N, C-alpha and C positions, 0 to 999 in steps of 0.2 A: 344870639350866642354863636360863636364861630365853630366850624367843624373841628373834630379832633385831629384829623389827618387828611391831607389832599395829596394825591399822587397822580401826576400827569405822565402818561405813557410816552416814552421817547419815540418820535417818528423818524429821526435821522441819526440814530446812534451807531450805525454799522458802516464799514468800509468795504467796497466792492470793486472788482476789476470790470471795467466796461469796455467791451470790444466794439468800437464804432467802425463798421465795415465801410470800405470805400467802394461805392458801386461802380465807378468808372474803371477801377483796377480789376474788379471782378469781371466786368464786360471785356476787358482787354485780354484776359486769360481764359475766357469762356467758362468761368466758374459761377455756380449759383450760390445764393446765401445759405441754402441748406447744406451744401457740401462743405463749406468753410465752417459752419457751426458744428457739424458732426466731428470735424477734426478737433476743434476747440473743446468740445464736450468729452470726447474719448481720450485724446492725448493729454489734456490738462486736467479735466475733471474726473476722468476715469470711467470705465465701463465694465460691468460684470459680463464675463465671457463664458463662464461655466460655474459648476458647483461641485465641490468635493464631498464625498460621502465617507464619513468615518464612524462606523457603527450607526447609532441613532442620531448622530449629529450631522448637520449640513453647514458647510462654509462656502460663501461665494468667493470666486476668484476674480479679482479686479485688476485690470491692466491699464496702466497709464505711465507717463514719463516718470523717471526717477526724480526725487526731490531736487537734486543738483541741477536739473534741466528746467525747473519751473519755479524756483524760489525767488526770482527777480524778474522785473518787467523786461529788462534787456534780454534775458534768456528766453522769455516767452516769445519775443519777437523773432527768434530764430526757429521756432517750430515750423516745420515744412508742411505745405499743403500740396498734394499731388494734383497735377493737371492731366487728366486722362486724354485730352484731345491733342496734346503735344508730346512728342517723344524726342529723346536725345540719346543716340546710340542704342536704340532699342529700349531704353528705360524711360518711364514717364517723367516729365518735367516737374520739379518741385519748387514751389514759391514760398518764401518765408511769410509768416503771418504779418510781420512788420510792414510788408509792402501792401498787404490787403486790408489792414485795419489799423486804426489808432487805438492804442491801449491806454486807458485812463484809470486813475484811482479816484473813485467818486464816493460820496457819502449817501446813505439811504437808510430806509427803515430796516431794523433787525427782523421784523416780520410784517408782512403786508396783510392788513385786516380790511374786511369790507363788510358793509351792511346794506342790504337791498341793492346790491350792484354798485355801490359807491365806496370809495376809499374812506376809511374811518380811523380816527384817533380817539382814545378813551382817556377820560379824566375820572379817577376814582375818588370818591368823597366818603369818609367815615364819620358818621354823626355821633355826637355824645352830648347829653344834657339838653336835648331839644327834640321835639317830635319831627318826624320826617316830612309830614305834610306841610307844615308852616314854613319849614326851611325851603322846600321846593317852590312854594308860592313866592317867597322873597327872592329866590334865585331866578325864577321866571321874570319877575319885575326888573331885576338888575340886567338880565340878558336882553330884555326888550329895548334897552337903551344902546345896545351895541349894533353897529351897522356892519353886516357881514359882506365880504366880497361875493361876486356872482359865483354860483356853484357850491357855496358853503351853506350848511345847515347845522343846527344844534338840536339834539334830541336827548331828553332826559329818560334814562332807562334804569333798570335794576329793581330794587325793592319798591320804589315808587310806583311802578306799574302794578304790582300786587295791591298796593294801597288804592290806586285808582279803580281797579276792578272791584275791590271791596266796597268802595263808595257806591258804585253802580248797583251792586247786589243789595246793599243795605237800603237803598232807595226803594227796593221791592220788598225786602224781608221785614223791615220795621213796620211799614203800614199793614202788611199782611198779618204780622204777629198781633198788632193792636186790634185789628179787625176780629181775629179769632178770639181774643180775650173778651172783647166787647160782646160778641155773640154768645159766648159761654156764660158770661155774667148775666146777660139778659135772660137767657134760658133758665138760669138758676134763681134769679130774683124776681123775674116777671115785672120789672119796674125799671123804666129808664132813669128815674131819679136815683134809685139805689145803685144802678150801674155807674152813673156819673160820680156818686160819692165814693164808690170803691176805686174808681180810676184816679181819684185824686191822690192815691198812694204813690202813683208813678212819679209826679214831680217831687213829692216829699222824699222819695227814696233817692232820686237823682242828686239831691243836695248832699246826702251822706256819701254817695258813691264818688262824687267829684272831690269832696273834702278828703276822704281817705286816700284816694289816688294822688292828690296833691301832697299829702303828708308823707307818702311813701315814694314820692318823686317818680311816679309812673306816668307815662304819656298815653294818649289815645292810640290804640292799636287794634288789630283784629281780635286779639284775645280779650281786650277790654270791652269791645262792643259785644262779643259773645256773652260776657258776664252781665252786661246791662240788659241784654235780651232775656237772659235767664232770670234776671231780677224782676222783670215785669210779671212773670208768673208767680214769684214769691210775693210780690206786692198784692196781686189779686187775692192770693190765699189769706194773707194777714188782714186785708181789708174786708174780705167776706166774713172772717171770724169776728172782727170788731162790729160790723153791722149786724151780724147774727145775734150777738149778745144784747145789743141795744134793742133789736126787735123783740127778743124774748122778754126782756124786762118791761117793755112797753105793753106787750100783749098780756103779760101776767097782771099788770096794774089795771088794764082795761077789764079783764075778766073778774078781778076782785072788786071792781067798782071804785077804784081809787084814782081814776083819771078824771078829776073834776075841775082842773085849772092849770095855769102855768106852773105853779109850784109842784103839783103832782107830776107834771111832765119832766120837770128838772130833776126831781127825785128818782124818777124812772131812768133817766139818762145817767145819773150818778150810780144807780144800782147796776146798770149794764156796763158802765165803763170802769169805775173805780173799784167796785167790789168784785169784779171778774178779771182783775189784772193777772192773777196767778195762771189761769189756763192760757191766756194770751201770751204771757211771758214765756211759758213753757214751749209754746209753739214756735216763737221767734228764736229762743235760745237753743232749741234743738237744731234748728238750721244753722245758726251761727257757730255753735260748738263743733258741728261737723265740718265747717269750712275754715275755722281758725288755724288748725294745724298746718294747713297748706301754706300760710304766710311764713312759717319757720322751716319749711322743707328745703332741702338742698340737693335732691337727687336729680336724675335725668328728667327733663321736662318741667322742672320746678319753676323756672322763670315764666313759662307760659301759663301754668296753673295759678301762679300768684296773681297774675293780671286778670284772670278770670274770676278768682275768688274775691279780690279786693273790692270791686264795686258792689258785689253781692253782700258782703259783710257790712260795709259802710251804709249801703242803701237800706238794709234791714233795720239797722239801729235807728236811723233818723225817721224812717217811715213808722216804726213802732212808737217812737216818742210823739211824733206829730199826729199820728192817728189818735192817740190817747187825749191829745189836747184839742184837736180840731174836729174830729168826727162827732163827739157829743154835742158840740155847739151847732154843727150843721144839722144833726139829727133833730135837735130841739127846734131849730129854726124851720126845718121842713115840716115837722109835725104841727107846729103852731100855725104855719101858713095853711096847711091842709085842714086843720080844725076850723080856721076862720072861713075858708072857702066852703066847708060843709055847713057851717052855721048860716052863711049868706044864702046858700042854696035852699036850706030849710025855711 
């Protein structure tokens, strides 16, 4: 998809008077470049000589030739430069600028920009309908086929730099977040198997997060990643609830002496999953109902909050549904394998 708008900054849009000094003529009259440039700067460009004070206001007093003496190139050539080393009847000799310099009208940049000590020209790109990261990747691929003259370089700057820094930080934050969740889950369940089952909620929730962001035409951004990181904590919460009720139903059946075969195990899983849907749904809906109003907000910062809330809402929905469908099956498979291993050991 093409960018919405591209604006290339003009680097040659201004007209300027260029005084090209003749060094041989300066040497003939014993003038230095500085002396001639001072005359050009003060007589033509003007110079502040004092400041008037009118109450609390200050006004600079600028002295230069009247407009009638400097509005044409031919008139500028008649500006006189005093020669201190030569005198005529007691007065210093004055030489016209036209004899000391060539006055040319040239084109140049309206403003000189530099970056890291090098002259720079900017091309501004406004993206719409596409995420910035993939566009920059395609742009780099296209620019790689261009052969630049010596001394020229191309550098991509702007919001893309923030995105690149975000990728570097996420490379540290995401693994660290997962590690903290794994440690907390293991301390809570004291079982690596249960920890692994709870962590399955993460890919389940990513399905809904991606779907809802696609339906809302949201692209991956810093806010979206923040929402996904927060979603990991919600996934762990709902997964722990689901596994807790399955464990409670299994333990009750064992204490009552009703765990005598595969059918009893299946009934315990049904008891823990299907007949305990209401408290699980209340847990998930409480979080979703608190986040849903954000999707219809229009105040300051609403665009940012929408992209944080969208992956959390979509992820909670699919993780809840898939946990109800997949967790009981995994629980029955795990307990069956555990019972067979215990029987072989006996």
